[in-house]
N, C-alpha and C positions, 0 to 999 in steps of 0.2 A: 501493498500500500502505500501513494506518494501522498504525506502534507506536504503544502505550499507553504506553510505557512513557519517549516520547519527548514525548508534551504533557504528560506529570506533572510535569518542573518546568520547560514554560511556567508554567502552571496558576500553581502556587502562586506563582513571584514577579510574575504578576499580580496573585492576590489579597493578596500583600503589596505592589503597588504600591496597591491599594482601599485598605488598612487606613492606611496613611501617607494618603491620601487624607481616607478619613472623621476619623481626627485633625485635619489639618487644618481641615476642613470642621465640626467637632461640639466644641464646648467640655470634653461632660463624655469623651470619649476621646483627650482632645488625652497625658493623665498616664501613665496603663494605656494598655499592650500588648494585656495578656492582655481587657481589656473591648476593644475593639478588634477581636481575633479576635474575642470572644462577638457583636460587632455585625453582625461581619459572616458569622460562622455561623445571625443570626437570620433576614440577610437571603436566605442561600440555602436557607433549609429555608420564606419564606416565596413568595419570587420565583428557583426554581432555572432556569424558564429566561432569569434579562436577561441573566444572560450566558453565551456559548458555548461557554467552557471546564467551567462546573457540568458537564454534559450531561457533557462527555464523564469529568470526573475524579469525582463523586460518580456 
């Protein structure tokens, strides 16, 4: 059985880790959480199948 309410917090945590990774990798994202979240949202729009949890959450 699949419970979407259980997947959402896990997906948020994975997204938070991806944001931290992006902030370490790209200098322009280093100082701004908002900019890093926006970058991650752009990646999600361009490649929605890149991570499996995006298909379950969005």
